[in-house]
BAFI-3210 file (N, C-alpha, C; in Angstrom, 3 decimals, decimal comma, padded with zeros to 6 digits):
// residues 95
n [1|2|3|4|5|6|7|8|9|10|11|12|13|14|15|16|17|18|19|20|21|22|23|24|25|26|27|28|29|30|31|32|33|34|35|36|37|38|39|40|41|42|43|44|45|46|47|48|49|50|51|52|53|54|55|56|57|58|59|60|61|62|63|64|65|66|67|68|69|70|71|72|73|74|75|76|77|78|79|80|81|82|83|84|85|86|87|88|89|90|91|92|93|94|95]
n.u [-029,253|-028,432|-027,331|-027,810|-025,771|-025,776|-024,642|-022,069|-018,988|-016,123|-013,706|-014,150|-013,579|-013,396|-012,945|-013,917|-016,705|-017,254|-016,760|-018,776|-021,182|-020,873|-021,779|-024,367|-024,499|-023,067|-020,794|-020,568|-019,562|-018,195|-018,631|-017,235|-017,852|-015,779|-014,861|-014,215|-012,406|-011,102|-010,607|-011,582|-013,662|-017,159|-019,129|-021,053|-021,987|-022,140|-023,294|-023,101|-024,730|-024,995|-027,652|-031,138|-032,413|-030,335|-029,562|-031,907|-031,968|-029,658|-030,343|-032,572|-031,355|-029,306|-030,178|-030,466|-028,835|-026,113|-022,841|-019,401|-019,737|-021,842|-025,223|-026,479|-027,872|-029,606|-030,705|-032,517|-030,764|-031,468|-032,067|-029,593|-030,139|-030,368|-028,317|-028,937|-026,958|-025,312|-026,053|-028,778|-028,565|-029,606|-032,365|-032,927|-034,187|-032,917|-031,266]
n.v [017,682|019,886|022,987|024,231|026,108|028,131|029,482|030,451|032,316|031,333|031,438|031,031|029,897|027,322|028,568|031,152|030,691|029,555|031,737|033,582|032,125|031,658|033,872|033,345|031,181|028,113|026,587|023,405|021,900|022,387|021,833|021,958|021,097|019,899|019,890|016,800|016,390|018,885|019,971|022,328|024,550|023,956|025,849|025,728|024,851|023,022|023,610|022,711|023,178|023,654|023,543|023,351|025,780|027,634|027,145|027,913|030,657|031,519|030,885|032,556|035,061|035,071|034,127|035,242|037,366|039,534|038,504|038,468|039,537|038,129|036,938|035,126|031,828|030,300|027,577|024,886|021,874|019,296|015,799|013,575|012,075|008,660|007,109|004,973|002,257|001,291|-001,586|-002,045|000,017|002,276|002,806|003,734|002,538|000,755|-002,412]
n.w [055,437|052,757|051,244|048,011|045,903|043,226|040,032|040,463|040,527|038,649|039,981|042,654|046,038|048,607|051,028|050,519|050,257|052,761|054,431|053,637|054,187|056,901|058,178|058,732|060,354|061,637|059,554|058,299|056,162|052,880|049,493|046,343|043,269|040,590|037,112|035,631|033,505|032,970|035,460|036,295|038,197|038,395|038,628|040,600|043,996|047,127|050,355|053,672|056,681|060,290|061,244|060,247|060,509|060,279|057,654|056,310|056,926|055,584|052,924|052,510|052,765|050,833|048,306|045,085|045,607|044,716|044,145|043,836|041,336|040,224|040,094|042,669|042,961|045,319|047,157|048,842|048,638|046,333|046,719|045,425|042,325|041,491|039,105|036,414|035,617|032,736|030,668|028,645|026,551|027,764|027,569|025,024|022,958|021,189|021,236]
ca.u [-029,641|-027,463|-027,783|-027,246|-025,402|-025,511|-024,193|-020,863|-017,826|-015,238|-012,555|-014,588|-012,894|-014,126|-012,802|-014,849|-018,067|-017,338|-016,844|-020,093|-022,235|-020,640|-022,562|-025,706|-024,399|-021,870|-020,634|-019,978|-018,825|-018,403|-018,188|-017,277|-017,536|-014,942|-014,946|-013,248|-011,384|-010,333|-010,312|-012,160|-014,891|-018,319|-020,038|-022,011|-021,416|-023,060|-022,848|-023,834|-024,658|-025,309|-029,087|-032,065|-032,687|-029,206|-029,651|-033,021|-031,544|-028,694|-031,086|-033,379|-030,495|-028,370|-030,784|-030,636|-027,834|-024,964|-021,582|-018,326|-020,245|-022,859|-026,437|-026,486|-029,075|-029,391|-031,897|-032,266|-030,266|-032,338|-031,308|-029,000|-030,879|-029,500|-028,196|-028,895|-025,677|-025,127|-027,146|-029,351|-028,671|-030,190|-033,746|-032,979|-034,985|-032,177|-030,493]
ca.v [018,469|020,916|024,110|024,344|027,479|028,124|030,675|030,941|032,700|030,171|031,565|030,870|028,863|026,851|029,603|032,235|030,276|029,393|033,077|034,160|031,384|031,729|034,987|032,849|030,044|027,281|025,831|022,091|021,408|023,040|021,021|022,656|020,118|020,332|019,098|015,689|016,509|020,127|020,346|023,659|024,632|023,831|026,984|025,547|024,230|022,598|024,046|022,051|023,964|022,885|023,362|023,769|027,205|028,371|027,000|028,736|032,061|031,756|030,849|033,774|036,236|035,030|033,815|036,434|038,383|039,609|038,202|038,272|039,948|037,202|036,777|033,773|031,010|029,542|026,881|023,572|020,905|018,139|014,546|013,133|010,996|007,543|006,895|003,559|001,997|000,349|-002,478|-002,131|001,250|003,379|003,085|004,486|001,834|-000,302|-003,252]
ca.w [054,268|052,426|050,437|046,668|045,546|041,797|039,315|041,125|039,728|038,541|040,868|044,043|046,818|049,785|052,058|050,163|050,590|054,210|055,004|053,357|054,880|058,345|058,704|059,039|061,267|061,609|058,310|058,547|054,998|051,589|048,356|045,057|042,231|039,470|035,895|035,661|032,466|033,032|036,838|036,521|038,987|037,506|038,766|041,674|045,184|048,181|051,670|054,746|057,903|061,499|061,499|059,192|060,708|059,706|056,200|055,859|057,020|054,502|051,658|052,405|052,624|049,709|047,015|044,258|045,955|043,816|044,824|042,855|040,033|039,715|040,893|043,218|043,049|046,550|047,627|049,437|047,663|046,104|046,819|044,166|041,680|041,129|037,663|036,082|034,962|031,648|030,321|027,318|025,784|028,516|027,197|023,767|021,960|020,486|022,147]
c.u [-028,561|-028,098|-027,052|-026,971|-024,992|-025,112|-022,977|-019,806|-016,852|-014,025|-012,913|-013,825|-013,777|-014,080|-013,767|-016,261|-018,256|-017,517|-018,238|-021,182|-022,072|-021,387|-023,946|-025,689|-023,103|-021,836|-019,918|-019,099|-019,178|-017,834|-018,330|-016,877|-016,686|-015,142|-013,853|-012,099|-010,493|-009,907|-010,885|-013,444|-016,083|-019,366|-021,138|-021,319|-022,534|-022,463|-023,736|-023,623|-025,167|-026,794|-029,909|-032,360|-031,590|-029,249|-030,763|-032,649|-030,587|-029,407|-031,863|-032,523|-029,710|-028,988|-031,054|-029,624|-026,698|-023,696|-020,551|-018,834|-021,313|-024,050|-026,545|-027,860|-028,845|-030,704|-031,516|-031,801|-031,254|-031,482|-030,798|-029,803|-029,920|-029,500|-028,165|-027,630|-025,778|-026,343|-027,538|-029,576|-029,372|-031,601|-033,889|-033,683|-034,253|-031,349|-029,357]
c.v [019,502|021,948|024,072|025,819|027,462|029,481|031,312|031,360|031,517|030,256|031,387|029,733|028,425|027,907|030,763|031,888|030,110|030,744|033,679|033,458|031,421|032,895|034,523|031,635|029,287|026,420|024,520|021,625|022,214|022,117|021,845|021,644|020,724|019,390|018,025|015,876|017,739|020,514|021,704|023,565|024,657|024,926|026,799|024,853|023,779|023,004|023,366|022,853|023,125|022,657|023,830|025,260|028,062|028,313|027,887|030,214|032,407|031,802|032,146|035,002|036,247|034,718|035,115|037,530|038,374|039,406|037,855|038,561|039,053|037,153|035,346|033,126|030,085|028,907|025,561|022,622|019,754|016,884|014,123|011,964|009,887|007,389|005,406|003,308|000,943|-000,465|-002,353|-000,781|002,390|003,770|003,849|003,721|000,739|-001,084|-003,893]
c.w [053,997|051,492|049,090|046,405|044,075|041,267|039,990|040,120|039,732|039,455|042,346|044,729|047,981|050,888|051,796|050,613|052,096|054,882|054,833|054,172|056,392|058,982|059,167|059,961|061,067|060,344|058,614|057,388|053,760|050,521|047,090|043,981|041,109|038,290|035,923|034,673|032,642|034,445|037,216|037,341|038,032|037,692|039,798|042,838|046,109|049,510|052,709|056,025|059,079|061,745|060,301|059,290|060,088|058,179|055,640|055,876|055,884|053,152|051,470|052,158|051,309|048,350|046,254|044,552|044,945|044,633|043,766|041,441|039,440|040,652|041,368|043,147|044,244|046,976|048,281|048,339|047,551|046,246|045,442|043,602|041,311|039,614|037,402|035,283|033,896|031,267|028,869|026,661|026,483|028,089|025,897|022,637|021,209|021,476|021,435]
res [m|s|v|y|v|g|n|l|a|y|q|v|t|q|e|d|l|t|q|v|f|a|e|y|g|s|v|k|r|v|q|i|p|t|d|r|e|t|g|r|v|r|g|f|a|f|v|e|m|s|s|d|e|e|e|t|a|a|i|e|a|l|d|g|a|e|w|m|g|r|g|l|k|v|n|k|a|k|p|k|e|s|r|s|g|g|g|y|g|g|g|r|g|r|y]
***
């Protein structure tokens, strides 16, 4: 399981997030998605920690906290939904 971190400043780095979350335990991985076209950070990230207890401590401490001038939104990441690919118009009624 990982932690979703939203409302991030666009200049945030993996090192920044690792430093902040390391206060609550061992950080295994940080992912900061970027826009495919512009390469710009999309304003959210995923942080994976060593245990559920560490993730819970980080969520409780950081959700709503102000960091880099922004109010963070921190919670358990939801599993990625599968996207149906192609076919018949994506259910829009016309084929």
